[in-house]
C-alpha positions in Angstrom: 5.8 7.9 22.5 7.7 6.2 25.3 11.5 6.5 25.3 14.0 4.0 26.5 17.7 3.8 27.0 17.8 0.5 25.2 17.4 -0.1 21.5 13.7 -1.1 21.9 10.9 1.2 20.8 7.5 1.2 22.3 4.5 3.4 21.9 1.3 3.7 23.8 -1.8 2.2 22.1 -3.7 5.5 22.4 -0.8 7.6 21.0 -1.7 8.7 17.4 1.0 9.2 14.8 2.4 12.8 14.5 0.7 15.2 12.1 2.1 15.5 8.6 3.0 18.4 6.3 1.0 18.8 3.1 2.7 19.8 -0.1 1.3 20.4 -3.6 4.0 19.6 -6.1 3.8 20.7 -9.7 5.0 18.1 -12.2 5.0 18.0 -16.0 1.8 15.9 -15.8 -0.1 18.1 -13.3 0.0 18.8 -9.6 0.4 16.1 -7.0 -0.3 16.2 -3.3 2.4 14.8 -1.0 2.1 14.6 2.8 5.3 14.2 4.8 5.6 12.6 8.2 8.8 12.4 10.2 12.4 13.6 10.1 13.4 14.5 6.5 17.1 13.6 7.3 16.1 10.0 7.5 15.8 7.6 4.5 12.5 8.1 2.6 9.6 5.7 2.4 7.2 6.6 -0.4 3.6 5.3 -0.3 1.0 5.2 -3.0 -2.7 4.1 -2.4 -5.2 2.1 -4.3 -7.9 3.4 -6.6 -10.3 6.1 -5.0 -8.2 6.2 -1.8 -5.7 8.6 -0.4 -3.0 8.0 2.1 -5.3 8.4 5.1 -8.0 6.0 3.9 -5.4 3.4 2.7 -2.6 3.5 5.3 -4.1 4.9 8.5 -4.8 1.4 9.9 -1.1 0.5 9.5 0.2 3.9 10.8 -2.3 3.9 13.7 -0.9 0.4 14.7 1.6 1.6 17.3 4.2 -1.1 16.7 4.2 -0.6 12.9 4.1 3.2 13.3 7.2 3.1 15.6 8.9 0.6 13.3 8.5 2.8 10.2 9.0 6.3 11.8 12.0 5.0 13.6 13.7 4.3 10.3 12.0 6.6 7.7 10.6 9.9 6.8 7.3 9.0 5.2 6.3 10.6 1.9 2.6 9.8 1.2 1.9 10.5 -2.5 -1.8 10.7 -3.4 -3.0 10.0 -7.0 -3.9 13.2 -8.9 -7.0 14.7 -7.3 -7.3 12.2 -4.5 -6.2 14.5 -1.6 -8.7 15.9 0.8 -10.5 19.0 -0.6 -9.3 18.4 -4.2 -11.0 20.2 -7.0 -12.6 18.2 -9.7 -10.4 17.4 -12.7 -12.0 18.6 -15.9 -13.4 16.1 -18.3 -11.4 17.8 -21.0 -8.1 17.0 -19.2 -6.4 14.1 -20.9 -6.2 10.8 -19.0 -2.7 10.2 -17.7 -1.1 6.8 -18.6 0.5 4.6 -15.9 3.9 5.7 -17.3 2.9 9.3 -16.7 2.0 8.5 -13.1 5.3 6.7 -12.5 7.2 9.6 -14.0 5.4 12.0 -11.6 7.0 10.0 -8.7 10.4 10.7 -10.1 9.6 14.4 -10.3 8.5 14.4 -6.6 11.7 12.8 -5.6 13.7 15.4 -7.5 11.6 18.2 -5.9 12.6 17.0 -2.4 16.2 16.1 -3.4 15.7 12.4 -2.6 17.9 9.7 -4.0 17.0 6.0 -3.6 13.8 5.4 -1.6 11.8 2.5 -0.1 8.3 2.1 -1.7 5.0 0.8 -0.3 1.9 0.6 -2.5 -1.5 -1.1 -2.4 -3.0 -2.7 -5.5 -3.1 0.0 -8.2 -0.6 2.0 -6.2 1.6 -1.1 -6.0 1.5 -1.3 -9.8 2.6 2.3 -10.2 5.5 1.9 -7.8 6.6 -1.3 -9.4 6.6 0.4 -12.8 8.5 3.2 -11.2 11.1 0.7 -9.9 11.4 -0.8 -13.4 11.9 2.6 -15.1 14.1 4.1 -12.4 16.0 1.2 -10.9 18.7 3.2 -9.2 16.0 5.1 -7.3 14.4 2.2 -5.4 15.9 0.5 -2.4 13.0 -2.0 -2.0 9.4 -2.6 -2.6 6.7 -3.4 0.0 3.6 -4.3 -2.1 0.1 -5.1 -0.9 -2.1 -7.1 -3.2 -0.2 -5.9 -6.2 -1.1 -5.9 -9.9 1.4 -6.7 -12.6 -0.6 -8.1 -15.5 -2.9 -6.3 -18.0 -6.5 -6.4 -16.9 -8.2 -9.7 -17.5 -11.5 -9.5 -19.5 -13.4 -9.9 -16.3 -11.5 -7.1 -14.5 -11.6 -4.9 -17.6 -15.4 -5.3 -17.9 -15.8 -4.8 -14.1 -13.7 -1.6 -14.3 -15.6 -0.4 -17.4 -18.9 -0.7 -15.6 -17.5 1.2 -12.7 -16.0 3.8 -15.1 -19.4 4.4 -16.8 -21.2 4.7 -13.5 -18.6 7.2 -12.2 -18.9 9.3 -15.4 -22.7 9.5 -15.5 -23.8 9.1 -11.9 -20.7 10.0 -9.8 -19.8 8.2 -6.6 -23.1 6.4 -6.3 -24.0 3.5 -4.1 -23.2 0.9 -6.6 -19.7 2.3 -7.2 -19.0 2.3 -3.5 -20.1 -1.3 -3.2 -17.9 -2.3 -6.0 -14.9 -0.5 -4.5 -15.6 -1.9 -1.0 -15.7 -5.4 -2.5 -12.3 -4.7 -4.2 -10.8 -3.6 -0.8 -12.2 -5.8 1.9 -13.1 -9.4 2.7 -16.7 -10.5 3.1 -15.9 -11.0 6.8 -15.7 -7.3 7.5 -18.1 -6.1 4.8 -21.0 -7.7 6.7 -24.3 -9.1 5.5 -28.0 -9.1 6.5 -27.1 -10.7 9.9 -23.7 -9.1 10.6 -23.2 -5.3 10.4 -20.3 -3.7 8.5 -17.1 -3.3 10.5 -15.9 0.1 11.6 -13.2 0.2 9.0 -15.7 -0.4 6.2 -18.0 2.2 7.5 -15.1 4.7 7.7 -14.0 3.9 4.2 -17.5 4.3 2.9 -17.7 7.8 4.4 -14.3 8.7 2.9 -15.4 7.6 -0.5 -18.2 10.2 -0.3 -15.5 12.9 -0.2 -13.8 11.7 -3.5 -14.4 13.7 -6.6 -15.9 11.2 -9.0 -14.2 12.7 -12.1 -10.8 12.3 -10.4 -11.4 8.7 -9.5 -12.6 8.1 -13.1 -9.3 9.5 -14.5 -7.2 7.2 -12.2 -9.4 4.2 -13.1 -9.0 4.8 -16.8 -5.3 4.8 -16.4 -5.2 1.6 -14.4 -7.7 -0.1 -16.8 -5.3 0.7 -19.6 -2.2 -0.7 -17.9 0.2 -3.0 -19.8 1.5 -6.3 -18.6 4.8 -5.8 -16.9 5.4 -9.4 -15.8 8.3 -10.1 -18.0 10.3 -7.1 -16.8 10.0 -8.1 -13.1 13.1 -10.3 -13.2 15.1 -7.2 -14.0 14.2 -5.5 -10.8 17.4 -4.8 -8.8 15.7 -4.4 -5.4 14.2 -6.7 -2.8 10.5 -7.1 -2.7 8.1 -8.0 0.1 4.6 -8.9 -1.1 1.5 -9.1 1.1 -1.8 -10.4 -0.1 -5.1 -11.3 1.6 -6.4 -14.7 0.7 -9.8 -13.2 0.0 -8.4 -10.6 -2.3 -9.7 -10.6 -5.9 -6.1 -10.0 -6.9 -4.7 -13.0 -4.9 -3.7 -15.0 -8.0 -2.0 -11.9 -9.5 0.1 -11.5 -6.4 1.2 -15.1 -6.6 1.9 -14.7 -10.3 4.0 -11.7 -9.6 6.0 -13.5 -6.9 6.8 -16.3 -9.4 8.2 -13.7 -11.9 10.5 -12.0 -9.5 13.9 -13.4 -8.7 13.2 -15.7 -5.7 16.4 -14.8 -4.0 15.1 -11.3 -3.5 11.4 -11.7 -2.9 9.0 -13.0 -0.3 5.3 -13.6 -0.3 3.1 -13.2 2.8 -0.5 -14.5 2.5 -2.9 -13.3 5.2 -5.8 -15.5 5.9 -9.4 -14.2 6.0 -8.4 -10.8 4.6 -9.1 -8.8 1.5 -6.8 -6.7 -0.6 -6.2 -3.9 1.8 -4.2 -5.7 4.4 -3.0 -2.2 5.6 -6.5 -1.5 7.0 -8.0 -4.9 7.6 -5.1 -6.7 9.3 -2.2 -4.3 9.7 -0.7 -6.3 12.6 0.0 -9.1 10.1 2.5 -6.9 8.4 4.7 -6.0 11.4 7.0 -9.0 11.8 7.6 -9.6 8.1 8.4 -5.9 7.6 10.7 -6.0 10.6 12.7 -8.9 9.1 12.6 -7.4 5.7 14.1 -4.1 7.0 16.8 -6.0 8.9 18.3 -6.9 5.6 19.0 -3.2 5.0 20.4 -2.6 8.5 17.6 -0.2 9.1 16.0 -1.6 12.2 17.3 -3.4 15.3 15.1 -6.4 16.0 14.5 -5.5 19.7 11.0 -4.1 19.2 9.1 -3.8 22.4 5.5 -4.9 21.7 2.7 -3.3 23.7 1.2 -5.9 26.1 -2.2 -4.9 24.8 -1.2 -5.7 21.2 -2.9 -8.7 19.5 0.4 -9.3 17.7 1.9 -12.6 18.8 4.9 -14.4 17.3 3.1 -17.7 17.6 0.8 -16.6 14.9 3.7 -16.4 12.4 4.9 -19.3 10.4 8.1 -20.6 12.0 10.0 -20.5 8.7 9.4 -16.7 8.6 11.3 -16.4 11.9 14.4 -18.2 10.7 17.2 -15.8 10.1 17.9 -17.0 6.5 14.2 -16.5 5.4 14.5 -12.7 5.3 17.2 -10.1 5.2 20.1 -10.4 2.8 18.7 -13.5 1.2 14.9 -13.6 0.8 12.9 -16.7 -0.2 9.2 -17.2 -0.9 7.3 -17.7 2.3 3.7 -18.0 3.4 2.3 -17.0 6.8 -1.2 -17.2 7.9 -2.8 -14.8 10.4 -5.9 -16.0 12.0 -8.7 -13.4 11.7 -9.8 -14.3 15.3 -6.7 -12.8 16.8 -6.8 -9.4 15.0 
């Protein structure tokens, strides 16, 4: 990482993020894997991935984006929480083990914070992980500084989603992480532009995700899926959130309408919506550069980051790609308002 006497932070494109420290934390609802990156004297940023993913397969695109990595590690110590049994090398959860509820999963996060002696934290979650962190913020309001949510859920499953998940659940239970399950999950995560077709091959990120799914224990994914498929609607409690929220959603995400609905339920003074064009649910992997400027302005509202980021000349990030209203001082920071920005897939 390059250093500078000024306030700007720059990082070489080929410089990977530093390695993390793995911890297995015992909670009242079972053990949980937590990987820590950065200086533990800094404020904490807690992440939680989507179904069948761990921190590496869900957030590596964002944290390997040099500008985003420097932005986040400059301000935070990162605590990557994996869903039960989703860490690398995890043993299979027995079928006899009871399925945890989403409330149990949220309570586990509180126990992790207690273990590390953490107070209020910033939270970042993707889809199912975004739901768990939002529920955590509703149950433990004093422990959440802000929410950065990617293609979040907030309603109970629709009949379509419930049936879709039930099919996947049965396939996982009887056939494991088979080809059909992987295709259903990849459709959940990515837009058709990167999933490929008969004429266009899969992108590298989809191929990498497919390989990582092979490493998941199917019974562990089944347990998490059952919890998420039994989630209650938390829409009406969103107005009681006492923290600011920054919501990203890909316009091709199957959960796009849910993210818009969620934004409408949160106090508009403290929330912002960023829609990313030609992108699926997992913006952190498919178009991580689209998250940088909105996150930078969001963090300015907490006094956590000085806005003199030095962008690598080789970065495809360009301010001209961002909606002008996002760049106005009043659009983010102490007073947030609903916004929309479109990132063209051609520049990423």
